[in-house]
N, C-alpha and C positions, 0 to 999 in steps of 0.2 A: 773827472777826467773826459775830455772831448770824446765822442764816438763811443760810447759803452754800450752795450748790449746787456740784457737780463741774461745770466748764464743758465745751464739745464738746470741747476738748483734753483733758479728763479730769484737769484741774488745779484746785487750790485757791489763795486767797491766801494764801501761806505765812505770811505776819506775822499773820494773823487780822483784817485790813484792806483796804481796797480805797481806794487813795490813802491820805488822811488819814481816811477814814470808818471807824468801827469799831463801827457800831451801825445797823441799818434794821430797822423793823418797821411793819406795818400796826396803826392802832389803832382801836377800836371802844368808845366809852363806853356805859356802861348810864345809867340814869335820872339818877344822881347822879354821873357821871363817873367813876364807880370804873373800875378796870381799865386805864384808858389812860394809858401813860407818855409824857407829853409835858412833864415837868418839866426846865427845864435841869440839866445834868449838870457838875459841877465840873470845869475844865479842859478843856472842850470847847464847841464851836459846835454848839448843838443846833438843828435845823431842823425846824419844824411845818409841814407841807403840809396844808392843810383843805382835804377834798373835799366833805363835808357838816358843816352843823350850824357851831359857833362854840368858838373856844378863846380864853380869857380871861386875860391878863398883868396882875399888880398889883405894885407895888413902892413903894419909898421915896419921899417928896417927892410923894405922890397919884398917881404913875403908874398908869393904867389903860388898857390897849389890849385893842380886842375883834377878833379877826380870823375873817373869815367865810369862807364857800367859795371857792375860787380864788385864797387868796393865801396866803403864807407868813410866818411869824414866824422870826425868825434872832436866838437870843440867845446872846451870847458869854459865858460865865461864868469867871471866874480860877479858879485852883487852888484857893483857899480857899473857894470855891463863892459862889452868886450869893444875892442877898435878894429876887429875882424869883420870884414864885408865880404857877404856871401851871396851870391846870385845863380839862379839857375838857368842855364843856356837855353838856346831855341831846341823844343822837343825833348827838354830833359824830363823824365819820370821817375818818382821814386818814393821812398817814405822818409818822414820825418818824425824822430821821436825826441823828448825832452825828458830828462830825469832830474829832478831837485838836487843840489849839491850843497853841503853846508856852507856857512859862514865862513871867510877865509881861503876858500877854496881859491888856487890860482889859475890864470887864464893859458891855456895850451890848446895846441891843434894836433891830433893824431889822425892818420890815413892807414886804412888796413882793408887789403883785399884777400879775404879767405878763400881756402880751396874748397872745391865742390866735394859734396860727400853725397853719396848713393843712397836714396830711401829705399827701403823695402817693406812690402805689405805682409801682413801675418803669415802668407804663405810663401814668403820670401822672395816672390815675384819684385823686380824692378818697378816702382812705382813712381818716381822722381828722384827729386835731388834737393839738397839743402846747404847754405852757407851760413855759418856761425859767425857773426861779426862782434859780438859783444858776450862775455862770458864763457860759460860750458854747456855742451848739449852734444848729444850722439856720440861723445868720446871724443869731440873736437873742442879745441879751445881758442879764445881771441886774446891777443896781448894788449888790447885796450884797457886801460886802467880805468878803474870807476871807483866811487867813493863809497857804494854800500853793493852789495851781493847783486847783480843784475845779470841777465840773459837777453840775447835779440838773434834771431836767425830768420833768413827768408826760405820758405818752403815752395817749391815747384812740384805740382802734382799732376801725372797724367791723367788724360779723361777717365772717369770712372774708377778711378783708385782711391784707396783708402790707407791710411797709416795709423798707427798706435803710436802716438808720443810718450815716451818716458819721462814723467816729471820729477822734480825735485819737491818733496811733500810740505818744506818749510818756504816755497814759493807760492805767490798768487800769480796768475797768467792772463795775458790777453792776447787774442789773435785778430789782427787787423786784415780784413779781406783786401787784397790789391784789386783782384777781378771778381766776376760774378763766379757763381759754382761751389761757393766754398761752404762746407758745412761742419759744424763741431758736436759732436755726441748726437747726432742726427737733427740738429737745430740749423736752420740755414742762416748765414751770415753774409749779407749784402756787401756788396762791393763799398769801401769806406768806412764800414763799421767795423765794432770791436765785439768778439764773443768773449765772455768773462768767466774764469772760474777762481775760487778763493784757495787756500791753503789746504794741505790734508789729501789732496788726489794724487794718486799715484801715474794714471794714464789718462790721455785725453785722444779720442778718436777723431781724425779730421779727414774729411772725404772731398773729393771733387765731383759734383755730380752732373757736371758739364760734359760736352763733347770736344770740347779743346782744352788745352794744358791751362792750368789755374794757379795762381800766385797769391800767396799769404806772408804776414810776418807775425812770428810768435815772439812774444817779450815778456818778461817777467822780473821778479825779484822778492826778495823779503819785504813784508810789510813794514812800512815805517811806523815807529812810535808816535802817538798823537802829539 
């Protein structure tokens, strides 16, 4: 998987993926959207979480969908590829995640804007907020359909705060740092990199060590059979 880090147990995802996810990256477009890899990938479910700006989808039969900040687009592409054209507008910033789908999966596009959920520290003080755009977490759930059990959520942490995330022990997880200042289990995760933990973990401590608000995207799922 792109952008993996050793976890606190000094392990990596041996299969090059986390659950069915096999790609995770922060994107930031220039003036004409160049350099932002947001296009659907054949044989995958491509999730684009928009933080700033706009991502545009265009396809057959006049399909046109604009996805703004605080929303996710989920494009499922058959193994033969997709006719969907996706571009990031000027100044667009976000995260792109790919999950492998089984052969025979049909093409579709879903757009979902999740509600904001308040995050609290172990002392119950407000420490930030989260948005769950795939799967279930924090008692929140997304209507987005996936082919295997998956989860993805954006975390926004206030300066100097820490949260204890309750994990599904059957899942392995990655945490993609969107900004600097992210620390997982006391291990720093630089911007654009991914911290990893395997199955069997009940909690994960995530901290913002910086003096400004920090963002990260948590994603995970059940490990795929070889």
